[in-house]
N, C-alpha and C positions, 0 to 999 in steps of 0.2 A: 514534516517528514515523517516517513512512517518505516515501524520497524515490521516486520515480514515473520512470519512464522513459517518454519520447517518441519512437517512431521517427523522426518526422522532425527531432526532436533531434541525429541521430547523424549524419542529413545533415549536418548536421556532423560461594526457598525458607528452621526454628528446631528440628524435630523431632531426637532421638537415629535415626541410620541406621547400621544394618551391612550390606555386601552380602557377598553368597556369592564365596569367591576360590576359584573353578574355575579350576584352571590348566592345563585345556583348551583354556578361553576364553580365556586371555591369549596364545596364539600367534596370530600374523597368520595369518588365515582365509583358505582356498583358496575366492575365489571365481572362479564362472562368467560371463563379462560377454558378455550379449550384443548384439553392435554388428556393425556393418559395419567395415572397415578404412576407410574414408572419412564420417566421420559425416555420416549426412542431418539437419539440423536442420530441416528444413521438412517439415510434416505436410499441412497443405490453409491453404485460405483460402475464405472468404462473406463476403459485405458487406461490412463495413470491418475487421473482423478475417482475421488469420496466425494459424494456430495451429502453434509451434515443438516441439520436443524438445530436451531438453537430458541432458547427460551427467553425471557425478559422479566427478570427478576424485579422487584420494585414498582413494577406497572400499576398494581393493586394501590400500592402509598398513593398513585398520584392522585390531584383532584380533577374532576371532568373538564375544568378549564386546564392544564397541564397536557391531557389526555388530549385534548385538542389540537393544544401546539404542536405534541408529537406526529399527530394524524397529517395534520396541515405539511409540516416540513416533511414527510415521510413521501407525502405524493407529490410535491414539488420537487423533489427528486428523483424522482423514477420519470417524473415529463420530461425530463435530459435526456436517460436511458439511451435515445438515439443517438447523441451530440459522440459520447465516447465511442460507438461504433463506426460512425465516420473520422474520427479523430484518427482511431487507428487502421485504419485503409480507405481508400476512394470507393473499393468496390463492395467494403462488405456489407452495406445496406442490400444493395443489390442480390446479392449472393444471400441475402438470411431468407429475403423476402422471398425468393425463389423457391429455396430447399425448405422452408416452411410452407408454400401452398402444396408444395410436394408432398410433403410429410402427411399433410390433415387428408390430403384429395386421393389418396392413392390407394387404390379399390384392387392390386392384385395381389398378388401371392409376396406373403409377410415371413413366409418363411426361408427364405434362401437365403445364403450368405450374402449376398451380395447389399438385401434391404437390411440387414440386421447391419453389415458395414457402414451404411448408408446413414442407419439411426445416428450411430454412434460418432460418425463424421460431423453431426449434425449437434448434437451433443459440445463435443468438444469446440466447435464454433459457436455454441450457445456460452459456454465457458468461459471462452476467450476473448468473448465480443468481437469476433471476428475469425479470420481463417490463419492468423498464426498465433502459436504457442504464446500463452498467457504469461511465459515466465522464459523460455529460452530464448524466445521472439523469431522462431523456426516457423516456417509455413507447414501448418498441419497439409499433408500427405493422405488423401484418400485411399480405402482398400477396397476400392469397385472401379471401375476402368468411365474413361470419359463415354462409352458406347451405352452403357447402364444408365447413365445418368440422363446423356439425350433422348433415350429411352422411359425413363420416368418423369423427362420433361412432356413427351409429346401424348404420353398417359393423363396426364393429368393438366393439360391445355398449358402450360408454365412457360414462359419467355427466360429464355436467359443464354445470351449469346454475346459472340465478340469476345473481346478480352477479359470480361468478366466472367465468362466461363471455361476460357481458355488457362485463365489462371490458376482455377482449381488445379489442374495437372500439371501444369511445364514447372521450368525453375525459374520464371521470372518474378521479381519481389521477394526474391525467397527467404530475408528478413524482416522483421517488422522493423526493428533497430541493428544497426551493424555500427557497433561501438571499434571495430578493429582500428589497428593503427597501420596510418600509412594511405587508405583509401579516403575516399572522400565522403566523409560520413554520411550528409544531407542526399547527395545523390544515392548511397548506395542501402537507404533505410525507406523503407516502404510505408513507414507513418504518413500521415496526410496531414502534417504541418503545413506543408509545403509544396508548392507545386512543381510537377515533374524533370522542370529545367533550372529548378535552382541549387546551389552549391554552396558547401561550406565558406568559401568566400563569399561570396553574397550574402551571404547572413550574416558575415561576421564583418564585412563592409559597413552594410547596412545598420543595425545595431551600433556598430563603432562608432558612427556618426550619430546620433540620436543623443540629444541632451538636457540631464533632467532640471529645473527649475532652481533646485536648492541641492546641489553634488552630496552634502552630506544625507539628503533623504534621497537615494536614487530611486524611479521609479521601475517597476516589473516590465522592461520594454519585452514586447513580443508576446505575452503569459498570453494574452487574450484574441489569439489573431492566427490568419494563416497567412504566407508570405509567399505572394504568386509574382510571376514574370510574366508582364502582357504587354507584346508591342519591345521587348528590351529593356520596361522599366522596372523596377519593384515595387510590389504597392501591398498594403495587409488589408486582408479581410476581414473586418472585425465583427467577433462574436457578441453579438447585442439584439435588444429589438429592432426590427428590421431591418438587421445586416444577416451575415451569417449565421444559420443557425435560428435566426429571428422563431421560425413557428413555435419550435421548442420552447425557447426561453421566456414566449410571450405565454406560456403554459406554465413555466416553472415562475415567474410575476405574480400569475392569477393566485398558487397557492399561498405561496409568501405574503400577498396581501390578506390573505385572512390569517396568514401566524401571527402577523403583526398584531392585528386586533386580539390576541386572545395572549400578548406577549408577558411572560411572568412580570416583569418590570421595565420601566422606561428605559434606563439602558439598553437592556436587550430588544426592545423594542425599536430604539432608534439606531440601532446596528444590524436588524433586520429590512429598516426604510433607506439603507447606506448601501447595504446589498440592493435592494430592489433597483435604487438610482443607476447602480453599475449597472446592473444587467440593461437598464434602460440605453443608456449614454455609450457602456463600454469606457467610461474614461478611467486611465491608471490611477490620477490622483483621487480620482474616488475610491477607486480599490483599495488605498492605503489607509484613505481616511476610513473606509469599514474596518479595516485590518485594525487598528488603532482601537477603534471601536470596539470591534469584537472581543479584543482581546481582553481592556479592561471591563468587558460586561461580565463577571465572575459571580455573580450572585441567581439562585434559583435552580433548581430540580431539572434543567431540562436544557441542552444544550446540540450544537449541530456543527458539521462543516459542509458548505456548500459551494460549488465553481469549480472556477479552472486553476488548480493547484500546484499538481505534483509536475514534477519536468522531468522524470526519470525515462517516460516513452522520450522523448527528444533527444536526438545523438547530442545537441550542442547545448541543452541546457535552457531553453529560452520559453519554450511552447507548454502551458499547461494541462494536463487531461481533465478531464469533466468528471466529477466522482461528490457523491453527498453519505456520510453518513449523519445519522441521528441516535441520540443518544438520553440516557438519563440516569442521575447519581445513581452509586451504589453507596449507600450512606454510610454503610461500614466500614468497608475495605477504606473509601476514599479517604476519612480519617483516621485509621490507622495508617496508609503511607503518606499522610499531610506532611510528617516530619521530614519529608525527603527536601520538597522546596521550602519548610521553612528553612533549614539549614543549607539554602545553595547557598551561601556565602564561603560556609566553612567548605565544603566540597572545591569551591573553587581556588580560595586559597591556601588549600593545601594540596592541591595538586603539583604535577612534576614539570608543569609548563614553564618557561622562560616568564621571568617578571613582566615583561612588557606586553605578555601576549596575553596577563589574568583579565578578567574585568574586576574592576576595583569598587564597581557598585553593582550586584548583582539584583534588577527590577521584574518584581512583576512576576516571579515563574510558580504558575499554580498546575498542580498535580490533581487528578482524579482519576481513580476506577470508576468506569462507566458501563453502561449494559448498553448492548444496542437495540435500537427499535427497526430501525431498517437502512439499507444500503442500496445505491448503485452507481451505476458508472463505472471507473476505474477501482470503485470496492466493491465491488460485485460481479460475480459471485466470488472470487477469492478476493480474498479481506489481510487489511496487514491487522496486527493484534496489540500496536501503541501508534500512537500521531502525534508530535509535536508541532506548533504551529503558533506563529504566520513562519514565512521560511523567510519573507526580509530580516537580514541582518541588523539593520538600524533599529529598525522596530524592535527588536530581542534585546538589543542594547536600552534602547530608551523610554520604552512600555513593557517589556516583558513578553512573555509566550505561555499558549495553555498544552500542555502536556496531559493527556490521557492514556490508560490504557482498557482496551477492550476486556472486561472482566470475563462476559458471558460468551463473549468468542473462545477466551482462553478456556474455561471450562466445559465448554462443548469440544473442543478439540482435546481434551484429556479425559473425555471421559466416551468420548465412540470409541473407545479400545485399541489394544495394544498391538502394534507389529509382530512384536517377535525379534525386530533388530539389536534391539538393544544386546543381549548376550550376544551373539554373534558378533558386535564389534568394539565391544569392551576387552580390556586387557586382562583384569582378572577380576575375582571375586570381589575385591574392597573397590574395585572401582564401579561395579555393577551394584554393591549395596549403597554407597556413596548417592550413586546416581538415584535409585530407588526411593533412598530416603531423602533427598534433601535435592533432587533436580527439577519438581517443579516450584520450587520456591525459589532457588538458583534462576531458573528462566523468568520467573516473575522479577526478583529484585533486579535482574539485567535489563527489560525490559522497562521498568521504571527510571532505573538510573540513566538508562542510552536516551532515553527521553524528555526526562525531567534534568536531569546535571547535563547530563554528553551534549544535546544541540543548543544548549543554554550556555554552555560555556566559551571561554576563548573572546580573542577580538581581532582586528585587523587593523593592522599598521596604519596610521594617517597617511592618506595618499594611495592605498592599494584597491583595486576596484572590487566589483563582485565578484562570487567566487567562480559565479559560470562565465566571468568573460576571461580570467586570470588560469582556469586553472579546465575551463574547456571543458572537453567530453569526459575529462576523468572527476569534474566537480562531485556530481553525487557521492559514488564510489567511496572521495576520500572524504565526505561528509558523515555517513554511514561509519564507514569504519574508526572515524576519531570518536563517534557517536560511542560505537561498539566498546571500543580502547577505554573510553572515562570509564562504561559501566565495568570493565573488567578490573582495571585499577582497584576499583571500589570494594569490589566485591570480596577481596582479598583484605580484610583491614576491620580490625575490632570496633572502628565505628559502628557499624553496621549493630552490634551486637548492643554496643553504648545504648543508641536510639531505641533500644526495642524491638528491632524488626528481624535479631535471629536469634537462636540461643545459642548455637554454635559458630561464629562467623568463620571458622577457619575450616569445617568441613563443609559449609554450605561456598564457601569459596572455591574449595580444591572440588568440590560437584562441578561447579561453572567452570574450572579452568579444564575438566577432563573433556565435559560436556562439549567448549567451543572447538576446541583442538581435534578430537575427533570428529567431528564435524565438519570443520576448516579442510582439513587432512585428508579426509577417507569420506565420512556417510554422503555430503551433501552430492556427488559424482554419482549418484544412482539419476542426479536428475539429467546426464548431460548421453548421449552417445557417445560411443569409443572411437576415439580424436578430436573431438569437439573444443574448442577451447572455451575459456569460461568467458560471460559475454553480461550478463545480467549483472547490475550495479549492488544487492547484497551479498551475491555468490563471490565475485569476486573480493570483495571484502574481507571478507571472512576467510578466505582463500589468502590472501597478500598479511593477511594479520600474522593467521597460524603459520604460514612459511614463515615468514621474516621473523618470528621469536623462535621456530626453530633451530634456524642457521644461526641465526646469533647467539644459540645457546650450544650450539654443538661441543665447544671447546670444553664445556662443564659438564657438556651430558644432560643438561636442564630437562632434553626431553628424548627421549629413547627410540628408537624404531628399534621395534623387536620381532623378528619372524618366528613364526611356531607353526610347525605342521604344514608349512607351505603357505600360511598367513602369515599380514600384517597387521600392527598393532601399534599403538603411539603410547608409551607410557611416561606421564611426568613424574621426574625422578628429584625436582628441585619446586618447589610451590614456590618458598620465597623469592628466589634467583628470576622466576618465570615472572612474579608482578612486577618484577624489578624491568625487567624484557617491556612488559606491556608499557609501563610508566615510560621507559624509553622512547619507544616507539609514538605513543600519544605526543609526547615532547616535539617530537621532528613529522608528525602530519601538522598541528596545531602552529608549528613554524610554518609548513609550506600554505597552510590557510594564508595565513597571518603576512605573511608576505606577499602571496601569488607567486611562489615558484615551479609554474611551470614544467620545467625541466626535471624536479626533482620528483612529481607526482607522476610522471612520465616513465620514472625509471623505477621508481616503488612500485606501481601498479604491473607497469611491462613486466616486471623481473620478476615478480611475485606472485600476481592475481592473474593471470591471462593463461598461460601453457599449463598442461596436467600432465604429472605424471603418467606415461600410460601403461607400463608395469599394472602399478598400482590402481589403475582406473580398471583396467580389465578385471583384475582382481576383484574389485570391488562389487564389480559386476555380476561376474559369479556367484559370488555367495551371495548376491541380492537375489536369486532366482530363485530361491526356496520360498520366498517371501509376497504372498498374493497380494499384499495392501497397498494402497496406490499410494506413491508419494508425496503426490500434492490432496489436499481436500481444500474447498469451497463450500456456500452454505447456501441455502435457499430461505429466503426472507418467511418470515410470519405476516398473515395479511391480518389488518387491523380497518373492521367491518363494522360501521358506524350504524345503530341501531335509532332511528327517527321516532320524536313521537308526533302527536296528532298535529301539531302546528309546522312539522317539518324540519323540527330542531333536533340535533344529536342530543340525545338523551343517555346513553350509554355505547361502549363496545364491547365487539368479541373477537376473540385473537383465534384464529384459523391456521392452522398449520398445512403447508401445501404436502398432497398426499405424494407428487413424485416430480422429479424435477420438470420433466417436460410440462407438466400442469403449468407451473409457474413462468416457465418462458413462454408458452403460447397464453398465457394469460396478459404477462407483458406487453406482447405482439400487439394482440387486439386491443390493449387498452393504452397503450402511451407509445404510438407508432406515431411521432409527430414529425417525422422529416422524409420528403420525398426518397428517392432512391439514390439520386443522384444531387448532391448540392454543390 
């Protein structure tokens, strides 16, 4: 599971394996890094997006063998890039290929507003891996006419017709993921996990009939397949070699085999071997075997995330989106923060959860701060800042989990420049001072607590099904809110100071509470158009957490709504009581998950997390007009370029930074277009 970053907040593997022991690979590699003395994190901005770049701290400390491992894993990830595009929408690849052909071949007037709008639209499509906004899920609407696009297509001898052309301009397939209450979420979502005539009932009936060989270790049915209806019969098209997305998957397998040959240790190599087997067969038991092995493989300096994993893009939470993150250990920060995983049982024992919902033995929780070396699929260009995997509850309970914070991504966010929004939305100088002094530390700790303690905490009641089955379309936002609440509860706790993580636990906690409430009730609204409901899972959870504690604390004026000079602010008057309210809500969210209480989660989310106060929303949008920085950020990836010796073997690497967003996107399309336009 992921923790995402919102820029406005800051304004605030079982197979036997043996690897080749090449002694030449075990010396620290000589690496030439192409970078300026003072690194420029900013690339460009367009529409509501800012493009950044990141460095790879610690790369030079890796051996050549380890660097090869990173390189091969990164290449494996990029080979699956087209999968994400097709998963997002059935016409995405057709549209992207046509738009790119126009862009690279048009020789007409590029000084017109129409051409500039075409270029911006293409960049937005690149950023979102398709024609729907990466966060709001709404279809991106071009600021040029259908007639202009037809002329561009004619001028460049490009073919784009029928529904794939029309959908760019009409109101069909308006939402990639539609989470609204009272509609058929599958039928009303454009995401390409289901055939066009498949409904909510079809999905629930089909997967409801699936039975795992071991009910205590339920398989992730549906995770790696598309569900379609042919001749009135439902069938799965499985993502595997020889199956759906086979051409791309075969390329992924090729690079994973190379990675397995240079694995750091046998456990890591065995895990990669199981991942290869999974890609070959699509077998979900192999997927679980892989996750058990991958979770247990904790030694080494290099790790990765690769496959069909997060289910946020499926309105019913079955289908996994393709993603990959390749990472190397941040040695210093990982050592400092390891204290959290070492004390995971203390946090569980002292949480406000009902006793029957607490884990009696928290096992295998590992936490690392890592530096990203490459991302693809659902993790790029828009990336999380923290990840906790695997997602299967039984593996978390029996084996454990891996939690990471993406240190260099957070570093890039924090050094890319301030928008100035902080001063506009804080209530007073005290709140401003707390945020400026403790805000970044509070955010880092919240990410760590969210991933390490939050997602690993609690347990389901005996006999209760998987959360995606019991809580359905509310499962993702409930889980993210629950993990947020764990973090919030412990951010305001002297235990953090006792563990040596902070110098002043109370002030760090106060800064964290100020920032969370300010964002949940106000500043995240700059991401929405006036009149829109909140639909994205993380945005929903931030709002329902904040709105619930605000309402429940009204009698004691815990959080005060302040109006001054026609502007609204939220001021926390009692941090102790707010801490207790966060604990109360945490207890309830865990009860909902543990018992599979659908009625309760529906009430919680629909009452507090969906509808927006239109007066405040209008005001926030008006106050935000003065700021030119984009509310969303994403990244280009550094390019790892191998240098070959006379025998054709890799002897070193150069790290190159892309000069522009379009340069990287066109390079990816030229080198990693492994799927046909229609799959």
